[in-house]
C-alpha positions as CSV (number, residue, x, y, z in Angstrom):
1,M,169.6,21.1,178.6
2,V,171.0,22.6,176.2
3,F,174.2,25.0,175.5
4,A,175.7,26.8,172.9
5,A,179.1,25.5,171.0
6,F,182.2,27.4,172.1
7,F,185.6,27.7,170.7
8,R,187.6,24.9,172.0
9,R,189.8,27.2,174.5
10,P,191.3,26.9,177.8
11,L,188.1,28.3,179.2
12,R,187.0,25.0,178.7
13,A,189.3,23.3,181.4
14,S,187.3,25.7,183.9
15,L,184.3,25.4,182.5
16,A,185.1,21.5,183.0
17,L,185.7,21.9,186.6
18,T,182.7,23.7,187.6
19,V,180.4,21.5,186.2
20,S,182.0,18.5,187.9
21,M,181.4,20.5,191.5
22,L,178.3,21.2,190.7
23,L,177.0,17.3,190.0
24,P,176.1,17.0,193.9
25,L,173.5,19.9,192.9
26,P,170.3,20.4,191.2
27,V,172.5,22.3,188.8
28,V,171.1,25.1,186.2
29,A,172.6,26.1,183.6
30,A,172.9,29.7,182.7
31,A,172.2,32.3,179.9
32,E,175.1,33.5,177.6
33,T,177.0,36.8,179.1
34,E,177.2,39.4,176.1
35,H,180.9,38.7,176.0
36,G,180.1,34.9,175.4
37,L,177.6,35.7,172.9
38,A,179.9,38.1,171.1
39,A,182.8,35.8,171.0
40,Q,180.7,32.8,169.9
41,R,178.9,34.9,166.8
42,A,182.3,36.0,165.8
43,S,183.8,32.7,165.6
44,D,181.1,30.4,164.2
45,P,178.2,32.5,162.4
46,D,176.2,29.4,162.6
47,A,176.1,28.5,166.4
48,A,172.5,29.2,168.2
49,T,172.1,30.9,171.6
50,L,170.9,28.6,174.3
51,S,166.9,28.9,174.8
52,A,165.5,30.2,177.9
53,A,163.2,27.3,177.9
54,G,166.5,24.5,178.0
55,T,165.4,23.0,175.3
56,S,168.1,19.8,174.4
57,K,168.3,20.8,170.9
58,T,171.8,22.1,169.6
59,V,172.4,24.0,166.6
60,G,176.5,24.5,165.9
61,P,179.0,22.6,164.8
62,A,178.3,18.9,163.2
63,N,181.0,17.3,165.7
64,V,178.8,17.8,168.5
65,N,177.1,14.4,169.9
66,H,174.2,13.4,172.1
67,L,174.3,10.9,174.9
68,P,171.7,9.5,176.6
69,T,170.6,11.0,180.1
70,A,170.9,7.2,181.7
71,D,174.8,7.3,180.8
72,L,175.2,10.8,182.2
73,A,173.2,9.6,185.6
74,A,175.2,6.2,185.8
75,S,178.3,8.3,185.9
76,Q,177.3,10.6,188.9
77,Q,177.2,7.3,190.9
78,R,180.6,6.6,190.9
79,V,183.3,6.6,193.5
80,R,184.1,10.5,194.1
81,Q,187.1,12.1,195.8
82,P,186.3,15.8,197.5
83,I,188.0,18.7,196.4
84,A,189.2,22.1,197.9
85,Y,187.4,25.3,196.9
86,Q,187.3,28.9,198.2
87,S,185.0,29.7,201.2
88,R,184.6,33.7,200.7
89,V,182.4,33.6,197.4
90,Q,179.0,35.9,197.7
91,R,175.9,34.4,196.2
92,P,174.8,37.2,193.8
93,A,171.7,39.5,194.7
94,H,169.9,38.5,191.4
95,F,169.8,34.9,190.5
96,D,167.0,32.8,188.7
97,S,167.9,29.3,189.0
98,T,164.6,28.2,187.5
99,S,165.8,29.8,184.3
100,I,168.4,27.1,183.8
101,P,167.5,23.6,183.1
102,H,168.4,20.4,185.3
103,L,172.2,19.1,185.0
104,T,171.0,15.8,184.3
105,K,169.7,17.0,180.6
106,L,173.0,17.7,179.8
107,D,174.7,15.5,177.3
108,P,178.1,14.6,178.4
109,Q,180.1,15.2,175.1
110,G,178.7,18.6,175.0
111,L,180.3,19.9,178.4
112,E,183.1,21.2,177.3
113,N,181.3,23.1,174.9
114,H,179.1,24.8,177.3
115,I,179.6,28.3,179.2
116,L,177.9,30.1,182.0
117,S,178.1,33.5,183.0
118,E,180.0,35.0,185.7
119,Q,177.1,35.7,188.4
120,Q,175.7,32.1,187.6
121,L,179.1,30.6,188.5
122,Q,179.6,32.2,191.7
123,A,176.2,31.6,192.6
124,L,176.8,27.6,191.9
125,F,179.8,28.1,193.8
126,A,178.3,29.6,197.0
127,A,175.0,26.8,196.3
128,T,177.9,23.9,196.5
129,R,180.0,25.4,199.3
130,S,177.0,26.3,201.7
131,R,175.6,22.8,201.2
132,D,179.1,21.2,202.3
133,L,179.9,23.4,205.3
134,S,176.1,23.1,206.8
135,A,177.1,19.5,206.9
136,A,180.5,20.1,208.3
137,L,179.2,22.6,210.9
138,A,175.9,20.5,211.8
139,P,176.2,20.0,216.0
140,A,178.1,17.6,216.8
141,P,176.7,13.9,217.4
142,Q,174.9,13.5,221.1
143,G,177.6,12.3,223.2
144,L,180.4,13.2,221.1
145,L,183.0,14.9,223.8
146,P,186.2,16.5,222.7
147,A,188.6,13.0,222.9
148,V,192.3,15.2,222.0
149,P,194.3,17.1,224.6
150,C,195.1,20.3,224.2
151,Q,198.0,20.6,221.4
152,A,200.2,23.6,221.2
153,S,200.0,24.1,217.6
154,S,196.5,23.8,217.5
155,P,194.8,27.0,215.9
156,C,191.8,28.6,218.3
157,P,188.8,28.2,216.1
158,S,188.0,32.0,216.3
159,E,191.8,32.8,215.0
160,N,191.2,30.7,211.7
161,P,189.4,33.4,209.1
162,H,188.3,30.2,207.1
163,V,186.6,28.4,210.1
164,A,183.5,29.5,211.5
165,A,182.9,29.9,215.3
166,N,182.1,26.0,215.6
167,P,183.8,24.4,219.2
168,Y,183.6,20.8,217.4
169,L,185.0,21.8,214.0
170,A,188.8,22.4,213.6
171,T,190.6,22.0,210.5
172,N,193.1,19.7,211.2
173,A,190.2,17.6,213.4
174,V,188.5,15.7,211.1
175,Q,188.9,12.0,210.6
176,P,188.5,11.5,206.7
177,N,188.5,8.0,205.2
178,A,189.4,7.2,201.7
179,D,187.0,9.1,199.9
180,Q,186.4,12.4,202.0
181,T,188.3,15.4,203.2
182,A,186.9,18.6,205.1
183,T,189.8,20.8,205.2
184,L,189.2,24.2,203.7
185,L,191.9,25.2,201.5
186,P,192.4,28.4,199.2
187,S,190.7,28.6,196.1
188,P,192.4,26.5,192.9
189,Q,193.9,28.0,190.5
190,F,191.4,27.2,187.5
191,G,193.4,25.3,184.6
192,A,193.5,22.5,182.5
193,D,195.7,20.6,184.7
194,T,193.6,21.3,187.8
195,V,190.2,20.1,186.8
196,P,189.1,17.0,188.2
197,S,187.1,14.0,186.6
198,I,183.3,13.7,187.1
199,S,184.3,10.3,188.9
200,T,186.3,11.9,191.4
201,V,183.8,14.2,192.7
202,S,182.3,13.9,196.5
203,S,180.7,15.9,199.1
204,R,179.9,13.0,201.3
205,R,179.6,14.6,205.1
206,P,182.2,13.6,207.0
207,Q,182.1,10.5,209.9
208,M,183.3,11.9,212.7
209,I,184.5,15.7,214.0
210,V,186.2,15.8,217.0
211,D,187.3,18.6,219.0
212,V,190.8,19.7,219.3
213,P,190.6,23.0,222.0
214,C,192.9,26.0,222.0
215,S,196.5,25.2,223.8
216,P,195.8,26.1,227.2
217,R,197.6,29.1,228.6
218,F,197.7,28.4,232.1
219,W,198.2,24.9,233.7
220,A,198.4,24.2,237.6
221,D,199.6,20.4,238.4
222,A,199.3,18.8,241.8
223,E,201.3,15.6,242.7
224,L,200.7,13.2,245.5
225,L,204.8,11.8,245.6
226,S,205.5,8.2,247.2
227,I,209.4,8.9,247.7
228,W,212.2,6.4,248.6
229,V,215.9,8.7,250.3
230,R,218.7,6.4,250.5
231,G,219.3,5.9,254.0
232,D,222.2,7.2,255.7
233,S,224.9,5.1,256.9
234,L,224.9,4.6,260.3
235,P,227.8,3.1,262.0
236,T,226.8,0.3,264.5
237,L,225.8,2.0,267.6
238,L,224.5,-0.6,270.1
239,T,225.4,-4.5,270.3
240,T,224.7,-7.1,272.7
241,S,226.2,-10.6,274.2
242,P,225.0,-13.4,275.5
243,L,224.6,-14.4,279.0
244,G,227.8,-15.4,280.9
245,T,229.8,-13.2,278.7
246,A,232.7,-11.5,280.5
247,A,232.0,-7.7,281.2
248,A,235.3,-7.1,280.0
249,D,234.7,-8.9,276.5
250,A,230.7,-7.8,276.2
251,G,229.8,-5.8,273.3
252,Q,232.9,-5.4,271.5
253,M,233.0,-5.0,267.7
254,G,234.9,-7.9,266.2
255,L,234.3,-11.0,268.7
256,P,232.2,-13.9,267.8
257,T,230.0,-13.0,271.2
258,T,228.8,-9.9,269.8
259,S,226.0,-9.1,267.5
260,S,224.6,-5.6,266.2
261,M,221.3,-4.5,267.6
262,F,221.3,-1.0,266.1
263,G,223.7,0.7,262.9
264,G,226.1,-1.3,260.7
265,G,223.9,-0.3,257.6
266,R,221.1,2.3,255.9
267,S,219.2,3.2,258.5
268,D,215.3,4.4,257.8
269,S,215.1,3.9,254.0
270,D,211.3,3.4,254.0
271,A,209.3,5.2,251.3
272,R,207.9,8.8,252.6
273,L,204.5,10.5,251.4
274,G,204.9,14.0,249.8
275,V,203.6,16.6,247.7
276,R,204.7,18.9,244.7
277,F,202.9,21.7,243.3
278,S,203.7,23.3,240.0
279,V,201.7,26.4,238.1
280,G,203.2,27.8,234.7
281,R,201.6,30.2,232.1
282,W,202.5,30.8,228.2
283,L,203.6,34.1,227.9
284,M,203.0,34.6,224.1
285,R,199.7,33.8,222.2
286,A,202.1,31.1,220.0
287,D,202.8,29.7,222.7
288,Q,206.4,29.7,222.6
289,I,207.8,30.7,226.1
290,A,206.0,30.0,229.2
291,I,206.9,30.9,232.9
292,E,206.5,27.9,235.6
293,M,207.3,27.2,239.2
294,N,207.4,24.4,241.8
295,Y,207.7,23.7,244.6
296,A,207.6,19.9,246.3
297,F,208.2,18.7,250.5
298,L,208.2,15.1,252.0
299,G,207.0,14.7,255.2
300,H,209.6,14.6,257.7
301,A,210.6,11.4,258.6
302,D,210.7,11.2,262.1
303,A,212.0,7.7,264.1
304,T,212.7,6.8,267.7
305,H,214.3,3.6,268.8
306,V,214.5,2.5,272.2
307,F,216.1,-0.2,273.8
308,S,215.6,-1.0,277.5
309,S,217.0,-3.8,279.9
310,A,217.3,-4.6,283.6
311,G,220.5,-6.2,282.8
312,N,219.3,-9.4,280.4
313,P,219.6,-8.8,277.3
314,M,222.9,-7.2,277.8
315,L,222.8,-3.5,276.1
316,A,226.3,-1.6,275.3
317,R,227.8,1.1,273.2
318,P,231.0,0.0,271.2
319,F,234.0,2.3,270.2
320,Y,237.4,2.1,269.2
321,D,239.6,3.5,272.2
322,A,242.2,5.4,271.3
323,N,243.7,5.3,274.6
324,P,247.5,4.3,273.8
325,G,247.4,1.5,277.1
326,V,244.5,0.2,275.1
327,D,244.1,0.9,271.5
328,G,241.7,-1.0,270.5
329,E,237.8,-2.2,270.6
330,A,236.0,-1.5,273.6
331,A,232.5,-1.1,275.1
332,D,230.2,1.1,277.5
333,L,227.9,-1.1,279.3
334,I,224.5,0.1,279.4
335,A,222.6,-3.0,281.0
336,F,224.5,-6.0,282.0
337,D,223.3,-8.9,284.7
338,T,224.5,-8.0,288.1
339,L,226.3,-4.7,287.3
340,T,223.8,-2.1,285.9
341,E,220.5,-1.7,284.1
342,G,219.5,1.2,282.0
343,H,218.1,2.0,278.7
344,M,219.0,3.7,275.1
345,A,217.4,5.7,272.6
346,I,218.3,6.4,269.2
347,D,216.6,9.3,267.3
348,T,216.4,10.0,263.4
349,H,215.1,13.1,261.5
350,S,215.1,14.0,258.3
351,E,213.5,16.7,255.9
352,L,213.7,17.3,252.5
353,Y,212.2,20.0,249.9
354,S,212.7,21.6,246.7
355,G,211.8,24.2,244.2
356,G,211.9,26.6,241.3
357,V,211.3,29.0,238.6
358,G,212.1,29.0,235.3
359,M,211.2,29.3,231.6
360,R,210.0,26.7,229.1
361,A,210.9,27.3,225.5
362,V,209.1,25.1,222.9
363,A,211.9,23.7,220.5
364,L,210.4,21.2,218.4
365,R,206.6,20.8,217.6
366,W,204.8,18.3,215.0
367,S,201.2,17.7,215.3
368,D,198.6,16.0,213.2
369,P,194.8,15.6,213.7
370,M,195.0,13.0,216.5
371,I,198.8,12.6,217.6
372,G,201.3,15.8,218.5
373,R,204.4,15.8,219.7
374,R,206.5,18.5,221.2
375,V,210.1,19.2,222.9
376,D,210.8,22.2,225.3
377,W,213.7,23.9,226.3
378,L,213.7,23.7,230.5
379,S,216.0,26.5,232.2
380,G,215.8,28.4,235.2
381,F,216.9,28.7,239.1
382,R,216.8,25.4,241.6
383,Y,216.4,25.4,245.5
384,F,217.1,22.1,246.8
385,R,217.6,21.1,250.4
386,L,218.2,17.8,252.8
387,A,218.5,18.2,256.6
388,E,219.0,15.5,258.8
389,S,220.1,14.4,262.2
390,V,220.9,11.6,264.7
391,R,220.9,11.7,268.6
392,I,222.1,9.3,270.4
393,G,221.2,9.2,274.5
394,D,221.2,6.6,277.1
395,H,220.7,6.1,280.8
396,R,221.9,3.9,283.3
397,T,222.0,3.0,286.9
398,A,225.2,1.0,288.3
399,T,223.9,-1.9,290.8
400,A,227.2,-2.8,291.7
401,T,230.4,-1.2,291.8
402,H,232.1,-1.8,288.4
403,D,234.4,0.2,285.5
404,S,233.5,2.4,282.7
405,P,234.8,4.7,280.2
406,Y,233.9,7.5,282.9
407,G,236.0,6.1,285.2
408,S,234.6,3.7,288.6
409,L,230.9,3.4,289.0
410,D,229.4,2.8,292.4
411,A,226.2,1.4,292.9
412,G,223.5,3.8,292.8
413,T,225.3,6.1,290.7
414,T,223.3,7.2,287.6
415,V,225.0,8.3,284.0
416,D,223.1,10.7,281.4
417,S,224.7,11.2,278.1
418,F,223.6,12.4,274.7
419,D,225.4,12.7,271.2
420,L,223.8,14.9,268.7
421,F,224.7,15.1,264.9
422,K,223.1,17.5,262.2
423,T,223.8,18.1,258.7
424,E,222.5,20.3,256.4
425,N,222.5,20.7,252.4
426,D,221.0,23.9,251.0
427,F,221.9,23.7,247.1
428,Y,221.2,26.8,245.1
429,G,221.9,26.3,240.9
430,F,221.1,26.5,237.3
431,D,218.7,24.3,236.0
432,M,218.5,23.5,232.5
433,G,217.2,20.3,230.3
434,V,214.7,19.1,227.8
435,A,211.3,17.8,228.5
436,A,209.2,15.7,225.5
437,R,205.7,14.9,225.2
438,Q,203.2,13.2,222.8
439,M,199.6,12.4,222.6
440,L,197.4,10.3,221.0
441,G,193.7,10.9,221.6
442,R,193.3,11.3,225.3
443,W,196.4,9.5,226.2
444,S,199.7,11.1,226.9
445,L,203.3,10.4,227.2
446,Q,205.8,13.0,228.6
447,S,209.2,12.8,230.2
448,H,211.9,15.5,230.8
449,A,215.4,15.1,231.5
450,K,217.2,17.9,233.5
451,I,220.3,18.9,235.0
452,A,221.1,21.7,237.9
453,L,224.9,22.7,238.5
454,G,225.4,24.9,241.4
455,V,226.8,25.7,244.9
456,N,226.0,23.2,247.7
457,Q,226.2,25.2,251.1
458,Q,227.0,22.0,253.8
459,G,226.4,22.7,257.3
460,I,227.5,20.4,260.0
461,E,226.7,20.8,263.7
462,M,227.7,18.7,267.1
463,A,226.4,18.6,270.6
464,G,227.1,16.4,273.3
465,Q,227.3,16.2,276.9
466,R,227.3,13.9,280.2
467,T,225.9,14.1,283.4
468,I,227.4,11.5,286.3
469,A,225.4,11.8,289.7
470,P,226.7,9.7,291.9
471,L,224.7,8.4,295.0
472,V,226.4,10.2,297.4
473,G,227.8,13.6,296.8
474,A,227.3,16.2,293.7
475,A,226.5,15.5,290.3
476,T,229.3,16.5,287.3
477,T,228.4,17.8,284.1
478,E,230.9,17.7,281.1
479,R,230.7,18.8,277.4
480,G,230.5,15.6,275.2
481,G,229.1,12.3,275.1
482,L,230.9,9.5,274.4
483,L,231.2,10.3,270.4
484,T,231.5,14.1,271.1
485,G,234.3,15.6,272.4
486,E,236.2,19.0,272.6
487,D,237.6,18.5,269.0
488,N,234.3,17.9,267.0
489,L,231.8,19.9,269.1
490,G,229.7,23.0,267.7
491,G,229.2,24.0,264.2
492,T,230.9,24.5,260.5
493,S,230.1,25.0,257.1
494,R,231.6,25.1,253.7
495,Q,230.4,25.3,250.2
496,R,231.1,23.0,247.7
497,F,230.7,22.6,243.9
498,A,227.7,19.8,243.1
499,V,225.3,18.8,240.2
500,I,221.8,17.5,240.5
501,P,220.5,15.5,237.4
502,E,216.9,14.9,237.6
503,T,214.4,12.7,235.2
504,R,211.0,12.1,234.7
505,I,208.6,9.7,232.8
506,E,204.6,10.0,233.2
507,A,201.7,8.8,231.7
508,G,198.5,10.6,231.4
509,Y,194.7,10.4,230.5
510,Q,192.7,13.8,229.9
511,L,189.6,13.4,232.1
512,T,187.9,16.4,230.4
513,A,188.6,19.1,228.3
514,H,190.7,21.0,231.1
515,L,191.7,18.2,233.7
516,R,194.3,15.3,233.3
517,A,195.2,12.6,235.4
518,S,198.9,11.1,235.3
519,I,201.0,8.4,237.0
520,G,204.8,8.4,237.2
521,Y,208.3,8.0,237.8
522,Q,211.0,10.0,239.5
523,F,214.9,10.3,240.0
524,L,217.0,13.1,241.3
525,Y,220.8,12.6,242.7
526,L,222.6,14.8,244.7
527,S,226.1,14.5,244.1
528,D,227.9,15.6,247.0
529,A,226.3,16.0,250.5
530,V,227.0,15.5,254.1
531,R,224.8,13.6,256.4
532,P,225.2,12.4,260.0
533,G,226.0,9.0,260.0
534,A,229.4,9.8,258.3
535,Q,230.1,12.5,260.7
536,I,230.4,10.3,263.6
537,D,233.8,9.3,264.4
538,R,233.4,5.9,266.5
539,A,236.9,6.4,268.4
540,A,237.3,8.1,271.8
541,N,240.0,8.3,274.2
542,S,238.9,7.0,277.8
543,T,241.7,9.4,279.1
544,M,239.6,12.2,278.2
545,L,236.5,10.6,279.6
546,N,237.7,9.7,282.8
547,S,238.2,12.9,284.9
548,A,240.1,11.2,287.4
549,V,243.1,10.4,285.2
550,A,245.4,13.2,283.2
551,D,244.7,12.8,279.3
552,A,247.1,10.7,277.2
553,G,247.2,9.9,273.7
554,P,245.4,11.4,270.5
555,S,242.4,14.0,271.0
556,R,239.4,11.7,269.7
557,P,236.5,11.9,268.8
558,S,238.0,14.2,266.2
559,Q,235.8,16.3,263.3
560,R,235.5,14.7,260.1
561,Y,234.1,16.3,257.0
562,E,232.8,13.4,255.2
563,T,230.7,13.6,251.8
564,E,228.4,10.9,249.8
565,G,226.0,11.0,247.2
566,V,222.1,10.7,248.0
567,Y,219.6,9.7,245.5
568,V,215.8,10.4,245.4
569,H,213.1,8.2,243.6
570,G,209.6,7.3,243.8
571,G,206.3,7.3,241.9
572,T,203.9,10.6,241.5
573,F,200.0,10.4,241.4
574,G,198.9,13.9,239.8
575,L,196.0,16.0,238.3
576,E,196.9,18.9,236.2
577,L,194.2,21.8,235.4
578,N,194.8,23.5,232.3
579,Y,192.7,26.1,230.4
């Protein structure tokens, strides 16, 4: 195809860009505009106009050379790179493409001297754009599913004016190889420095398009918890001794013949199942601020330990006798050969709840086509409750007359007693922390670290009772058991400052566009808590247990207000629904 010569001006650069962008198409040359003809005639009276038939003859300056068509065709086969172009150009209503010969008839050296009309330029731009966009907007291959979980920074396709409403097209979701790009950019500024060479032009279709859905506005999470709570530290509550041990030494702590049957360490530290529910919603379309709520509870840990004997093995309740006449270790016999028989039951109870409501605000955000990272600030209200209890009950029947902390017991006399220790911790505080999340394809890794500062409302309640029923005569009932008395019966409460640090880490996998599965680990610590075992005073004054003698010595057992730290940790298994 023949074009008329034109003066070597900056317009040549934009025209070269025009032609290089059109290589993938059967490009046609255009007729001269009146402006172009006037400028050409004014500068070069000898230059000829373009022929309507598209002949390859050029009349003009002598330095215009002609190259074989084969050379130009070979240059079109070189590896080419894509370019960005504007996507809002409209095809002119009147354009006859048959009036312009095929691009292969152009001679390469003469490309710098050719011009096209404005309408033809717009039409050819539209043709090129339509061809490439039709490839990008084609339906996704069968079996291709959205593989990337929602990224907070990914714009909805319908909100991007440069992308058509296609669920499989996102400007940041293309996986380009070394010689392709599908990102739509604003129209380049035509100039000599923006003109690509013919060998770099490419319009190859991207090999794969991955859906990056819009950021979820709402999420709901349900998790199964397998949690270990640090066991309560109980003193030794039940002992035994081998047959043949003297009744005065049986069950006493500190003797080599005595061994512990219950207590003396942490109790009920087995894993417990629980559930946690979380819901949240982004309040702003830009996904900058969200409100979320969560609630978790563990199943009640109730355990009963029963020990019964007709005298062998021997059973005894050890204590420290504060009677000035003894002032040392002693034991209350529950079962002893030829003297008494009975049983003892120890019941423990524990429950744990946690909940909160707060705000989530995006602090930092990074994203690329396949990897998204985000850091959020967390703040809000936190509630945590830990309630526990220990009940120690015993029943025995004397088979022979013998001495006890309650006085002399005749044969046939029954004794029933119990001690109850209950504690409650209700924490109210302000929670703050950070949460980080990284996504890689369908996989995600997220963690958060928080600390709650607040007040722990601590409550302690103790109760006890003993009933002695002789074989002959009326039964007597008194307040207090072996380890509870007038000084520590009843309830009391106080407020103490406490902190709850918490950390969680979990890995997730996007099952569908709206459903994610996760597995993780969490750790939580309550800095200052009251627990039943720490409130047990194992000292008792036998003169105050025996109504037949006058009280002497210190009043024991007494009230204690001991605290300790409690940690909670375990695994989590969850499903998250988001849309």
